[in-house]
C-alpha positions in Angstrom: -7.4 11.3 13.4 -5.4 9.1 11.1 -1.7 9.2 11.4 1.0 8.4 8.9 3.9 6.0 9.4 6.9 7.3 11.2 8.5 10.7 11.0 7.1 13.6 9.0 8.3 14.0 5.4 9.8 17.4 6.1 11.9 16.1 9.0 13.1 13.2 6.9 14.0 15.5 4.0 16.1 17.6 6.3 18.1 14.4 7.1 18.6 13.7 3.4 19.6 17.3 2.8 22.4 17.0 5.4 23.5 13.8 3.6 23.3 15.4 0.2 26.7 15.3 -1.6 28.2 18.6 -2.5 27.9 19.4 -6.2 31.0 21.1 -7.4 31.1 24.1 -9.7 27.6 25.3 -9.0 26.9 28.5 -10.9 26.0 31.5 -8.8 22.4 32.7 -9.1 21.9 36.0 -10.6 18.7 38.0 -10.0 17.1 34.7 -8.7 17.4 33.2 -12.1 19.5 30.0 -12.7 20.1 28.2 -15.9 20.1 24.4 -16.1 23.2 23.8 -18.3 21.9 20.5 -19.6 18.3 21.5 -20.3 18.9 25.2 -21.1 15.7 25.9 -19.3 15.3 29.1 -17.2 14.1 28.3 -13.7 12.8 31.2 -11.6 13.7 30.5 -8.0 12.0 32.0 -5.0 12.4 30.8 -1.4 13.8 27.5 -2.7 10.8 26.9 -5.0 11.4 26.9 -8.8 9.1 27.3 -11.8 9.7 24.4 -14.1 8.3 23.6 -17.5 5.9 20.7 -16.8 7.0 18.9 -20.0 10.5 18.5 -18.6 9.2 16.6 -15.5 8.6 12.9 -15.6 7.3 10.3 -13.0 9.5 7.9 -11.1 9.1 4.5 -12.8 9.8 2.9 -9.4 7.1 4.9 -7.7 5.5 2.6 -5.1 2.1 3.8 -5.8 0.8 2.2 -9.0 -2.8 3.5 -9.2 -4.3 7.0 -9.2 -8.0 7.4 -8.8 -9.2 9.4 -11.9 -12.1 11.1 -10.1 -9.8 12.2 -7.3 -7.3 13.6 -9.8 -10.0 15.6 -11.6 -11.2 17.1 -8.3 -7.6 18.1 -7.5 -7.2 19.5 -11.0 -10.3 21.7 -10.5 -8.9 23.0 -7.2 -5.6 23.8 -8.8 -7.4 25.8 -11.5 -9.0 27.9 -8.8 -6.4 28.1 -6.1 -3.2 27.1 -7.9 -0.7 24.4 -6.6 -0.5 25.1 -2.9 2.3 22.7 -2.1 5.3 22.3 -4.6 6.4 18.9 -5.8 9.9 17.7 -5.1 12.1 16.7 -8.1 15.6 15.4 -8.7 17.7 17.1 -11.3 18.6 14.5 -14.0 20.5 14.7 -17.3 17.2 14.4 -19.3 14.9 16.4 -17.1 13.5 16.3 -13.7 12.5 13.1 -11.9 9.6 13.3 -9.5 10.6 12.3 -6.0 7.4 13.4 -4.2 4.1 14.7 -5.5 3.3 12.7 -8.6 -0.5 13.0 -7.9 -0.1 16.8 -7.8 1.9 16.7 -11.0 -0.7 14.6 -12.8 -3.5 16.9 -11.6 -1.5 20.0 -12.7 -1.3 18.5 -16.2 -5.0 17.9 -16.2 -5.5 21.5 -15.1 -3.6 22.6 -18.2 -0.6 24.1 -16.3 2.5 24.7 -18.4 4.8 25.3 -15.4 4.8 23.8 -12.0 6.2 24.8 -8.6 9.0 22.4 -7.6 11.8 22.1 -5.1 14.9 20.8 -7.0 17.1 18.3 -5.2 20.2 16.2 -6.0 19.6 12.9 -4.2 21.1 9.5 -4.7 19.0 6.6 -6.1 18.7 5.1 -2.7 17.5 8.4 -1.2 15.0 8.8 -3.9 13.6 5.3 -3.3 13.4 6.0 0.5 11.7 9.3 0.1 9.2 8.0 -2.5 8.1 5.3 0.0 8.0 7.7 2.9 5.9 10.3 1.1 3.2 7.8 0.2 3.3 6.3 3.7 2.8 9.7 5.3 -0.2 10.4 3.0 -1.5 6.9 3.5 -1.8 6.6 -0.3 -0.5 3.0 -0.4 -2.3 -0.2 0.4 -0.5 -2.6 2.8 0.8 -4.8 0.0 2.3 -1.8 -1.9 4.0 -0.8 1.3 5.4 -4.3 1.9 6.7 -4.6 -1.7 8.3 -1.2 -1.5 10.1 -2.0 1.8 11.2 -5.4 0.6 12.6 -3.9 -2.7 14.4 -1.2 -0.7 16.1 -3.8 1.5 17.0 -6.1 -1.4 18.3 -3.5 -3.9 20.4 -1.6 -1.3 21.3 -4.6 0.9 20.0 -3.0 4.1 18.3 -4.6 7.1 14.9 -4.1 8.6 16.5 -2.2 11.5 18.2 0.2 9.1 14.9 0.8 7.2 13.1 1.3 10.5 15.6 3.9 11.6 15.4 5.7 8.3 11.6 6.1 8.3 11.2 6.5 12.0 9.3 3.4 12.8 10.2 0.4 15.0 11.5 -2.8 13.4 8.5 -4.9 14.3 6.3 -2.7 12.1 8.6 -3.2 9.1 8.7 -6.9 9.8 4.9 -7.1 10.0 4.5 -5.4 6.6 7.1 -7.6 4.8 5.5 -10.7 6.3 2.3 -9.9 4.4 4.1 -11.0 1.2 4.1 -14.6 2.5 0.3 -14.7 2.1 -1.1 -16.7 -0.9 -1.6 -14.8 -4.2 -5.4 -14.8 -4.0 -5.3 -13.4 -0.5 -2.8 -10.8 -1.4 -5.1 -9.7 -4.2 -7.9 -9.3 -1.7 -5.8 -7.1 0.5 -4.7 -5.0 -2.5 -8.4 -4.5 -3.4 -9.3 -3.5 0.1 -11.5 -6.5 0.7 -9.2 -7.6 3.6 -7.8 -5.0 5.9 -4.2 -4.7 7.1 -5.2 -5.9 10.6 -7.0 -9.0 9.2 -4.0 -9.7 6.8 -1.6 -9.7 9.8 -3.7 -12.4 11.5 -4.0 -14.5 8.3 -0.2 -14.8 8.0 -0.3 -17.2 10.9 -2.4 -19.6 8.8 0.0 -21.4 6.5 -2.4 -23.9 5.0 -3.6 -22.5 1.7 -7.3 -23.6 1.6 -7.8 -22.5 5.2 -6.2 -19.1 4.7 -8.2 -18.5 1.6 -11.4 -19.7 3.3 -10.9 -17.3 6.2 -10.0 -14.4 3.9 -13.2 -14.9 2.0 -15.1 -15.1 5.2 -13.6 -11.7 6.3 -14.6 -10.1 3.0 -18.1 -11.5 2.9 -19.1 -11.5 6.6 -17.2 -8.3 7.6 -15.6 -10.1 10.6 -13.8 -8.0 13.1 -10.1 -8.6 13.6 -10.9 -10.0 17.1 -13.5 -12.4 15.7 -10.9 -13.6 13.1 -8.3 -14.1 15.8 -10.7 -16.3 17.7 -11.4 -18.5 14.7 -7.7 -18.8 13.9 -7.0 -19.8 17.5 -9.6 -22.6 17.2 -8.2 -23.8 13.9 -4.6 -23.7 15.2 -5.5 -25.4 18.5 -4.9 -22.5 20.8 -6.7 -21.3 23.9 -9.7 -23.3 25.2 -10.1 -25.3 22.0 -6.7 -27.1 22.0 -8.4 -30.4 21.0 -9.1 -29.0 17.5 -5.5 -28.8 16.5 -5.6 -30.3 13.1 -6.4 -28.5 9.9 -9.3 -29.8 7.7 -8.4 -32.4 5.2 -8.7 -31.9 1.5 -11.6 -34.3 1.5 -13.5 -32.3 4.0 -12.8 -29.0 2.2 -14.0 -30.7 -1.1 -17.2 -31.8 0.7 -17.8 -28.2 1.8 -17.2 -27.0 -1.7 -19.7 -29.6 -3.1 -22.2 -28.7 -0.4 -22.0 -25.0 -1.3 -22.6 -25.8 -5.0 -25.5 -28.1 -4.1 -27.2 -25.6 -1.9 -26.4 -22.6 -4.0 -25.3 -20.5 -1.1 -22.2 -19.8 1.0 -21.1 -22.6 3.3 -18.4 -22.1 5.9 -16.4 -24.6 7.8 -15.0 -24.0 11.3 -12.9 -26.9 12.6 -11.5 -30.1 11.1 -12.4 -33.8 10.4 -12.8 -34.7 14.0 -14.8 -31.7 15.3 -16.2 -28.4 14.1 -19.2 -26.5 12.8 -20.7 -26.0 9.3 -22.5 -22.7 8.7 -25.1 -22.4 5.9 -26.1 -18.9 4.9 -29.6 -17.8 3.9 -30.8 -14.4 2.9 -34.6 -14.5 3.1 -37.5 -16.7 4.1 -37.8 -18.0 0.5 -34.1 -18.8 0.5 -34.4 -20.7 3.8 -37.4 -22.7 2.4 -35.4 -23.5 -0.8 -32.4 -24.8 1.3 -34.8 -26.8 3.5 -36.3 -28.5 0.5 -32.9 -29.4 -1.0 -31.7 -30.9 2.3 -34.8 -32.9 3.1 -35.5 -34.2 -0.5 
């Protein structure tokens, strides 16, 4: 069973509600109907859940999750048409409408389903609280890839000048987990792109951070994506390259000349060629995918 990161969203929202500043001069509700004085929109409230005109709700531009699968949204929209919105979204009351704090996917699907009103829980959180909750909701649903999580956590720390320990405490996770996520941003851009696209897993990415040499890190990332290496297998290869364990003699990284040779060999043979080691010692792997492919490579090498 997959688990989210840290505390549950409801538990965390309870913390924010206790921190929520008191809004003075709140109008008393009458017959469970309140009027938003800025928007002049009636909101029917029941058990803390309000019906809000969907056109007055808008997404958070700082939402950590940047992509929404169209097919998945359409499936949810069909479900909403049949069963309605089972779980209300959470919004923040703003001067120009309602900003989504949690539930943008449900909001998008509700629009696709043709809803004109949507169930929502209205809050009055600070900008920092909104940023934290937006990250936490996505983490709990595991909707973010590791790089999106890392960027969101880093942005939270930078914008609000808070430490990894403080972030860890807020979302109910230990500091080392926060540090491991943020450390992923030190990967090279091509490798980060592979992590974002799901070609390299979070576990593999954490291993690759230890390899600071660009060509080697990229080579290993491609090997993970193409050969489906396990995390343990990748760790062993990195240990050899970095000179750890039983292979301490292979301590140097491959030179630019050797990497260029591997690249030339790959072009010449027309197949994937992988280097493990350095200029003094190592192995070169040549991939083939059929008997004909092996015969073709044999002819090239011996001619």
